C-alpha positions as CSV (number, residue, x, y, z in Angstrom):
1,X,-33.7,18.6,15.3
2,X,-32.4,20.1,12.0
3,X,-28.9,18.5,12.7
4,X,-30.5,15.1,13.4
5,X,-32.4,15.3,10.1
6,X,-29.3,16.3,8.3
7,X,-27.4,13.3,9.8
8,X,-30.1,10.9,8.7
9,X,-30.0,12.5,5.2
10,X,-26.2,12.1,5.0
11,X,-26.4,8.4,6.1
12,X,-29.1,7.6,3.6
13,X,-27.2,9.4,0.8
14,X,-24.0,7.6,1.8
15,X,-25.8,4.2,1.5
16,X,-28.2,4.7,-1.3
17,X,-26.1,6.8,-3.7
18,X,-23.1,4.4,-4.1
19,X,-25.5,1.5,-4.6
20,X,-27.4,3.5,-7.2
21,X,-24.2,4.4,-9.0
22,X,-23.0,0.9,-9.1
23,X,-26.3,-0.5,-10.3
24,X,-26.4,2.1,-13.1
25,X,-22.8,1.6,-14.2
26,X,-23.5,-1.3,-16.6
27,X,-20.3,-0.8,-18.6
28,X,-18.2,-1.4,-15.5
29,X,-19.8,-4.6,-14.2
30,X,-17.2,-7.1,-15.3
31,X,-16.6,-9.9,-12.8
32,X,-12.9,-9.8,-12.2
33,X,-10.9,-10.6,-9.1
34,X,-9.1,-7.7,-7.6
35,X,-6.3,-7.1,-6.9
36,X,-4.6,-8.9,-9.8
37,X,-1.9,-11.5,-9.1
38,X,1.6,-10.0,-9.5
39,X,2.3,-12.6,-12.2
40,X,-0.6,-11.4,-14.3
41,X,1.1,-8.1,-15.2
42,X,3.6,-10.0,-17.5
43,X,6.3,-7.3,-16.9
44,X,9.3,-9.5,-16.3
45,X,11.0,-8.0,-19.4
46,X,10.9,-4.5,-17.7
47,X,13.9,-3.5,-15.6
48,X,13.2,0.1,-14.7
49,X,11.1,0.5,-11.6
50,X,9.3,3.5,-13.0
51,X,8.4,1.6,-16.1
52,X,7.2,-1.3,-14.1
53,X,4.9,0.8,-11.9
54,X,3.6,2.8,-14.9
55,X,2.9,-0.5,-16.8
56,X,0.9,-1.8,-13.8
57,X,-1.1,1.4,-13.5
58,X,-2.0,1.2,-17.2
59,X,-2.9,-2.5,-16.8
60,X,-5.1,-1.8,-13.8
61,X,-5.8,2.0,-13.1
62,X,-7.6,1.1,-9.9
63,X,-4.2,0.3,-8.4
64,X,-3.4,4.0,-8.4
65,X,-6.7,5.0,-6.9
66,X,-6.6,2.6,-3.9
67,X,-3.0,3.6,-3.2
68,X,-4.0,7.2,-3.1
69,X,-6.7,6.3,-0.6
70,X,-4.0,4.5,1.4
71,X,-1.8,7.5,1.5
72,X,-4.8,9.7,2.2
73,X,-5.3,7.6,5.4
74,X,-1.6,8.1,6.3
75,X,-1.9,11.9,5.9
76,X,-5.1,11.7,7.9
77,X,-3.3,10.2,10.9
78,X,-0.9,13.2,10.9
79,X,-3.9,15.6,10.9
80,X,-5.7,13.8,13.7
81,X,-4.4,16.3,16.3
82,X,-5.8,19.2,14.3
83,X,-9.2,17.5,14.1
84,X,-9.2,17.1,17.8
85,X,-8.4,20.8,18.3
86,X,-11.2,21.8,16.1
87,X,-13.5,19.4,18.0
88,X,-12.6,21.0,21.3
89,X,-13.1,24.5,19.9
90,X,-16.5,23.6,18.5
91,X,-17.6,22.1,21.8
92,X,-16.4,25.1,23.8
93,X,-18.3,27.4,21.5
94,X,-21.4,25.2,21.8
95,X,-21.1,25.2,25.6
96,X,-21.0,29.0,25.6
97,X,-24.1,29.2,23.4
98,X,-25.8,26.6,25.5
99,X,-25.1,28.6,28.7
100,X,-26.5,31.8,27.2
101,X,-29.7,30.0,26.1
102,X,-30.3,28.6,29.5
103,X,-29.8,32.0,31.1
104,X,-32.2,33.7,28.6
105,X,-35.4,34.3,30.5
106,X,-37.2,34.6,27.1
107,X,-36.1,31.1,26.2
108,X,-39.1,29.3,24.6
109,X,-38.5,25.9,26.3
110,X,-37.5,24.0,23.1
111,X,-35.2,21.0,23.7
112,X,-31.5,22.1,23.9
113,X,-28.9,19.8,22.4
114,X,-26.3,19.3,25.1
115,X,-23.7,17.9,22.7
116,X,-22.4,19.5,19.6
117,X,-22.9,17.2,16.6
118,X,-20.1,18.9,14.6
119,X,-17.7,18.6,17.6
120,X,-18.4,14.9,17.9
121,X,-17.9,14.5,14.2
122,X,-14.5,16.1,14.2
123,X,-13.6,14.2,17.4
124,X,-14.4,11.0,15.5
125,X,-12.3,12.1,12.6
126,X,-9.4,12.9,15.0
127,X,-9.4,9.4,16.6
128,X,-6.4,7.6,15.1
129,X,-7.9,4.2,15.6
130,X,-10.8,4.8,13.2
131,X,-8.8,6.4,10.4
132,X,-7.9,3.4,8.3
133,X,-11.4,1.9,8.8
134,X,-12.9,5.2,7.5
135,X,-10.7,5.1,4.4
136,X,-11.7,1.5,3.7
137,X,-15.2,2.8,2.7
138,X,-14.0,4.5,-0.5
139,X,-11.9,1.5,-1.3
140,X,-14.9,-0.8,-1.0
141,X,-17.1,1.3,-3.2
142,X,-14.4,2.0,-5.8
143,X,-13.8,-1.7,-6.4
144,X,-17.6,-2.2,-6.6
145,X,-17.9,0.7,-9.1
146,X,-15.0,-0.3,-11.4
147,X,-16.0,-4.0,-11.3
148,X,-19.1,-5.0,-9.4
149,X,-20.2,-5.5,-5.8
150,X,-19.2,-9.2,-5.9
151,X,-15.6,-8.3,-6.7
152,X,-15.5,-5.9,-3.7
153,X,-17.1,-8.5,-1.4
154,X,-14.8,-11.2,-2.7
155,X,-11.7,-9.1,-1.9
156,X,-12.8,-8.1,1.6
157,X,-13.8,-11.7,2.3
158,X,-10.4,-13.0,1.2
159,X,-8.5,-10.9,3.9
160,X,-7.1,-12.9,6.8
161,X,-8.4,-11.1,9.9
162,X,-6.8,-13.5,12.4
163,X,-4.3,-11.0,13.6
164,X,-6.8,-8.2,14.4
165,X,-9.0,-10.7,16.2
166,X,-6.1,-12.0,18.2
167,X,-5.0,-8.5,19.2
168,X,-8.5,-7.7,20.5
169,X,-8.4,-10.9,22.6
170,X,-4.8,-10.6,23.9
171,X,-5.2,-6.9,24.7
172,X,-8.2,-7.7,26.9
173,X,-6.5,-10.6,28.6
174,X,-3.3,-8.7,29.2
175,X,-5.2,-5.7,30.6
176,X,-7.1,-7.8,33.2
177,X,-6.2,-6.8,36.7
178,X,-4.6,-10.2,37.8
179,X,-2.2,-10.2,34.8
180,X,-1.4,-6.5,35.1
181,X,-0.7,-6.8,38.8
182,X,1.5,-9.9,38.3
183,X,3.5,-8.1,35.6
184,X,3.8,-5.0,37.6
185,X,5.1,-6.9,40.7
186,X,7.5,-8.9,38.6
187,X,9.0,-5.9,36.9
188,X,9.3,-4.1,40.2
189,X,11.2,-7.1,41.6
190,X,13.6,-6.9,38.7
191,X,14.0,-3.2,39.1
192,X,15.2,-3.6,42.7
193,X,18.6,-4.3,41.1
194,X,18.6,-0.5,40.7
195,X,17.1,0.0,44.2
196,X,13.6,0.3,42.7
197,X,13.9,3.9,41.8
198,X,11.7,5.5,39.1
199,X,14.6,5.5,36.7
200,X,15.3,1.8,37.4
201,X,11.7,0.8,36.9
202,X,11.5,2.8,33.7
203,X,14.7,1.1,32.4
204,X,13.3,-2.4,33.4
205,X,9.9,-1.9,31.8
206,X,11.6,-0.8,28.5
207,X,14.0,-3.7,28.6
208,X,12.3,-6.7,30.0
209,X,8.8,-5.8,28.7
210,X,9.7,-5.8,25.0
211,X,11.8,-9.0,25.3
212,X,8.7,-10.8,26.7
213,X,7.2,-10.2,23.2
214,X,9.4,-13.1,21.9
215,X,7.4,-15.5,24.2
216,X,4.0,-14.1,25.0
217,X,3.6,-12.3,21.6
218,X,4.3,-8.6,20.9
219,X,0.7,-7.4,21.4
220,X,0.6,-8.9,24.9
221,X,4.0,-7.4,25.7
222,X,3.0,-4.0,24.4
223,X,-0.2,-4.0,26.4
224,X,1.5,-5.0,29.7
225,X,4.4,-2.6,29.2
226,X,2.1,0.3,28.2
227,X,-0.2,-0.2,31.2
228,X,2.7,-0.2,33.7
229,X,4.3,2.8,32.0
230,X,1.0,4.6,32.3
231,X,1.0,4.2,36.1
232,X,4.7,4.4,36.9
233,X,5.7,7.1,34.4
234,X,3.0,8.9,32.3
235,X,0.7,9.5,35.3
236,X,3.5,11.3,37.0
237,X,3.5,14.2,34.5
238,X,6.8,13.9,32.4
239,X,7.7,16.6,30.1
240,X,6.3,16.5,26.6
241,X,9.7,15.7,25.1
242,X,10.3,12.9,27.6
243,X,6.9,11.5,27.0
244,X,7.4,11.2,23.2
245,X,10.9,9.9,23.6
246,X,9.6,7.1,25.9
247,X,6.7,6.0,23.6
248,X,9.1,6.1,20.6
249,X,11.6,3.9,22.5
250,X,8.8,1.5,23.6
251,X,7.5,1.1,20.1
252,X,11.0,0.4,18.6
253,X,11.9,-2.0,21.4
254,X,8.7,-4.0,21.1
255,X,9.3,-4.3,17.3
256,X,12.8,-5.8,17.7
257,X,12.1,-7.5,21.0
258,X,10.1,-10.2,19.3
259,X,13.0,-11.5,17.2
260,X,14.5,-13.8,19.9
261,X,12.1,-16.5,18.7
262,X,10.5,-17.6,15.4
263,X,6.9,-17.9,16.6
264,X,5.9,-14.6,18.3
265,X,6.5,-11.6,16.1
266,X,4.2,-11.1,13.1
267,X,6.9,-10.0,10.6
268,X,8.9,-13.1,11.5
269,X,6.0,-15.5,11.4
270,X,5.2,-14.4,7.9
271,X,8.4,-15.9,6.5
272,X,9.9,-18.3,9.2
273,X,8.2,-21.4,7.8
274,X,8.8,-20.6,4.1
275,X,12.5,-19.7,4.7
276,X,13.1,-22.4,7.3
277,X,14.2,-20.0,10.1
278,X,14.1,-21.8,13.4
279,X,14.6,-20.8,17.0
280,X,18.4,-21.1,16.9
281,X,18.7,-19.1,13.7
282,X,16.5,-16.3,15.0
283,X,18.5,-15.9,18.3
284,X,22.0,-16.0,16.8
285,X,21.1,-13.9,13.7
286,X,18.7,-11.4,15.3
287,X,18.0,-12.0,19.0
288,X,21.3,-11.1,20.7
289,X,21.7,-8.1,18.5
290,X,18.2,-6.9,19.5
291,X,19.0,-7.3,23.2
292,X,22.2,-5.3,22.8
293,X,20.5,-2.6,20.7
294,X,17.7,-2.3,23.3
295,X,20.2,-1.9,26.2
296,X,22.2,0.7,24.2
297,X,19.1,2.7,23.2
298,X,17.7,2.6,26.8
299,X,21.0,3.7,28.2
300,X,21.4,6.6,25.9
301,X,17.9,7.9,26.6
302,X,18.5,7.4,30.3
303,X,21.6,9.6,30.1
304,X,19.7,12.2,28.1
305,X,16.8,12.4,30.5
306,X,18.4,11.4,33.8
307,X,17.7,14.8,35.4
308,X,14.0,14.6,34.5
309,X,13.4,11.5,36.6
310,X,13.8,13.6,39.8
311,X,11.1,16.0,38.5
312,X,8.4,13.3,38.1
313,X,5.5,14.1,40.4
314,X,4.2,11.8,43.1
315,X,1.2,9.8,41.9
316,X,-1.1,11.2,44.6
317,X,-0.2,14.8,43.6
318,X,-0.3,14.4,39.8
319,X,-3.4,15.1,37.8
320,X,-2.4,12.2,35.5
321,X,-3.6,9.8,38.2
322,X,-7.2,10.7,37.2
323,X,-6.5,9.0,33.9
324,X,-5.5,5.7,35.3
325,X,-7.8,2.7,35.2
326,X,-9.1,1.2,38.5
327,X,-6.6,-1.6,38.9
328,X,-3.8,1.0,39.0
329,X,-5.2,2.5,42.2
330,X,-6.4,-0.6,44.1
331,X,-3.8,-2.2,46.3
332,X,-5.7,-5.3,47.5
333,X,-4.1,-8.6,46.5
334,X,-5.5,-10.9,43.9
335,X,-5.6,-14.6,45.0
336,X,-2.9,-16.8,43.5
337,X,-5.6,-19.2,42.1
338,X,-7.3,-16.4,40.2
339,X,-4.0,-15.2,38.8
340,X,-3.1,-18.7,37.8
341,X,-6.3,-19.2,35.8
342,X,-5.7,-15.9,34.0
343,X,-2.2,-17.1,33.1
344,X,-3.6,-20.3,31.7
345,X,-6.0,-18.3,29.6
346,X,-3.1,-16.2,28.3
347,X,-1.1,-19.4,27.5
348,X,-4.1,-20.9,25.7
349,X,-4.5,-17.8,23.6
350,X,-0.9,-17.5,22.7
351,X,-0.5,-21.2,21.8
352,X,-3.6,-21.1,19.5
353,X,-2.9,-17.6,18.2
354,X,-3.4,-18.8,14.6
355,X,-6.7,-20.6,15.2
356,X,-9.5,-18.1,15.8
357,X,-12.2,-20.6,16.7
358,X,-10.0,-21.8,19.6
359,X,-8.7,-18.6,21.0
360,X,-12.2,-16.9,20.7
361,X,-13.8,-19.9,22.5
362,X,-11.2,-19.4,25.2
363,X,-11.9,-15.7,25.3
364,X,-15.6,-16.4,25.9
365,X,-14.7,-18.7,28.8
366,X,-12.4,-16.0,30.1
367,X,-15.2,-13.4,30.1
368,X,-17.4,-15.9,32.1
369,X,-14.6,-16.4,34.6
370,X,-14.1,-12.7,35.0
371,X,-17.8,-12.3,35.7
372,X,-17.7,-15.1,38.3
373,X,-14.7,-13.5,40.1
374,X,-15.8,-9.9,39.7
375,X,-14.8,-9.0,43.3
376,X,-11.1,-9.5,42.3
377,X,-11.5,-7.9,38.8
378,X,-12.2,-4.5,37.3
379,X,-14.8,-3.9,34.7
380,X,-13.8,-5.4,31.4
381,X,-13.6,-2.5,28.9
382,X,-13.7,-3.9,25.4
383,X,-13.7,-0.5,23.6
384,X,-9.9,0.1,23.4
385,X,-9.3,-3.4,22.1
386,X,-12.1,-3.3,19.6
387,X,-10.9,0.1,18.3
388,X,-7.4,-1.4,17.8
389,X,-8.9,-4.4,16.1
390,X,-10.8,-2.0,13.8
391,X,-7.6,-0.1,13.1
392,X,-5.7,-3.3,12.2
393,X,-8.5,-4.6,10.1
394,X,-8.5,-1.4,8.0
395,X,-4.7,-1.6,7.8
396,X,-4.6,-5.2,6.4
397,X,-7.3,-4.4,3.9
398,X,-5.3,-1.4,2.6
399,X,-2.0,-3.3,2.8
400,X,-3.3,-6.1,0.6
401,X,-3.8,-3.7,-2.2
402,X,-0.2,-2.3,-2.1
403,X,1.6,-5.3,-3.5
404,X,1.7,-3.9,-7.0
405,X,4.3,-1.2,-6.0
406,X,6.0,-2.5,-2.9
407,X,7.1,-5.9,-4.3
408,X,9.0,-4.5,-7.3
409,X,10.6,-1.8,-5.2
410,X,11.9,-4.4,-2.7
411,X,13.0,-6.7,-5.6
412,X,15.0,-3.9,-7.2
413,X,17.3,-3.2,-4.2
414,X,20.7,-4.7,-3.1
415,X,21.4,-5.6,0.5
416,X,22.0,-2.3,2.3
417,X,19.6,-0.3,0.2
418,X,17.1,-3.2,0.7
419,X,17.4,-2.9,4.5
420,X,17.0,0.9,4.4
421,X,14.1,0.6,1.9
422,X,12.4,-2.0,4.1
423,X,12.8,0.3,7.1
424,X,11.3,3.3,5.3
425,X,8.5,1.3,3.7
426,X,7.6,-0.2,7.1
427,X,6.8,3.4,8.3
428,X,4.0,3.5,5.6
429,X,2.8,-0.1,6.0
430,X,2.7,-2.8,8.6
431,X,6.1,-4.5,8.9
432,X,4.5,-8.0,8.6
433,X,3.1,-6.9,5.2
434,X,6.6,-5.9,4.1
435,X,8.2,-9.3,5.1
436,X,5.2,-11.1,3.5
437,X,5.7,-9.2,0.2
438,X,9.4,-9.9,0.3
439,X,8.6,-13.7,0.4
440,X,6.9,-13.2,-3.0
441,X,10.0,-11.8,-4.6
442,X,11.9,-14.7,-6.4
443,X,15.5,-15.5,-6.0
444,X,16.2,-13.6,-2.8
445,X,19.6,-14.6,-1.4
446,X,20.0,-15.4,2.3
447,X,21.7,-12.1,3.0
448,X,18.9,-10.2,1.3
449,X,16.3,-12.1,3.3
450,X,18.1,-11.1,6.4
451,X,18.3,-7.5,5.2
452,X,14.6,-7.1,4.5
453,X,13.5,-8.6,7.9
454,X,16.1,-6.6,9.8
455,X,14.8,-3.4,8.1
456,X,11.2,-4.3,8.8
457,X,11.6,-4.8,12.5
458,X,14.0,-1.8,12.8
459,X,11.4,0.5,11.4
460,X,8.5,-0.9,13.4
461,X,8.4,2.1,15.8
462,X,8.5,5.0,13.4
463,X,4.7,5.3,13.0
464,X,1.6,4.0,14.6
465,X,1.0,1.8,11.5
466,X,4.5,0.4,11.3
467,X,3.9,-2.5,13.7
468,X,0.7,-4.3,14.6
469,X,1.1,-3.8,18.5
470,X,1.6,-0.1,18.2
471,X,-2.1,0.9,18.1
472,X,-2.6,-1.2,21.3
473,X,0.1,0.9,23.1
474,X,-1.3,4.1,21.7
475,X,-4.8,3.3,22.8
476,X,-3.5,3.1,26.4
477,X,-1.1,6.0,26.4
478,X,-2.6,8.6,24.1
479,X,-4.8,10.1,26.9
480,X,-1.6,11.2,28.6
481,X,-0.9,13.7,25.8
482,X,-3.3,16.5,26.7
483,X,-2.7,18.4,23.4
484,X,-3.4,15.4,21.3
485,X,-1.0,12.7,20.2
486,X,1.3,13.8,17.4
487,X,2.6,11.3,14.9
488,X,5.5,13.6,14.2
489,X,6.4,13.5,17.9
490,X,6.4,9.7,17.8
491,X,8.7,9.8,14.7
492,X,11.2,12.1,16.4
493,X,11.1,10.0,19.6
494,X,11.7,6.8,17.8
495,X,14.4,8.1,15.4
496,X,17.5,7.6,17.6
497,X,16.5,4.0,18.8
498,X,15.7,3.2,15.1
499,X,19.2,4.2,14.0
500,X,20.8,2.3,16.9
501,X,18.8,-0.9,16.0
502,X,19.7,-0.5,12.3
503,X,23.4,-0.2,13.1
504,X,23.2,-3.2,15.4
505,X,21.6,-5.4,12.7
506,X,23.7,-4.0,9.9
507,X,27.2,-4.0,11.5
508,X,27.2,-6.8,14.0
């Protein structure tokens, strides 16, 4: 009971105190739009990047504060595993104390709390999908304090949340049993070229799956590829090194696999219309290089880990099978008519990806159809998709406040440094945000436009936040990392494919 009262107290303080501070800060209540437009800094006469950033901080000190919150969120993601370990330790300690209390014959009969509040709190802090959403809270109240509540509400309302909403819908559609079964059977058919062995299926998923992202969108391709990898690879108990290498390879391949077309990958969508990049341009400038890079990276990882394929356990013997969702284990067929309707819902959602009223209306119809055909479906679990949507919403909120330092850095680089800088910056921000900010930089040559986009898609697998579909893949696969998912492990796993992709785009 004391802990419950403490929780209520914390919630009340967390709500009332910021409002009280804002209401009492009369000297700060100036109605100003935040963040300022880049043109409002009037720093065109400055050439040194350090001088530009210092000038912008002096003009608007809140720039520095919200950027510190952003980097705090990034550091938090790297500490997520430690929070999870603390949560497990606290729960084990709580369980031991609970067992002793229940065995105590002198126990007074008071209500025993079965769950440790502190354990659940640390578990919450250790969930990567909620990190950026949590760090949005100090951003909201900081803007409200330095200006007023209206300014904060105005900024949060100005954000375009179409992509997070789309990812929630497309993840749920792509994870439905009929679509997952269709994709699995299709990839198994392709893998028969290599006699349908585990290695052949692994290679097929990591090649064909990412390339589908150029047509059905990257989030859908990520969801389908991750679901099948979960059953055919991760559930069979690969080594920790092999597991991180595979997820790193998947994330990089998905990031570059969407560059065959101009309408599917978010970082390309941000600039294709403005720069007049059409289907032919994308395929001949990026697409064939991406295909070649994916094949080379997959082949190298196959050769490195070829002996480990024989050590993968049978699905029935592996403990990992307990982590699979129901459609993985059911073998009964889905009627072709039901599958066709699911495909039509998928096509509708992809076609109207930029029109939330239309794809959300389609999603509601989809939920009704799933309920009507429940005997061919599995239970629709919205939690993973909603968490990913929450993650992406937090990311775009933070990303919109980083223009003040990213834009001048990109504008100060020549071609090769620009590609490398774009790759590195992508690891700390969504690659779509990087390409969007590059479109704001005046007088970019065609070669520099190519360099910034090539760098953005190349670096899309280095971190969870580097590419919008990555959180979707992580939400499906992170449960197969029993010691907690490590961002450093992902970085190391994605490093070789990232270098290969960078060389492919830079040298070919």
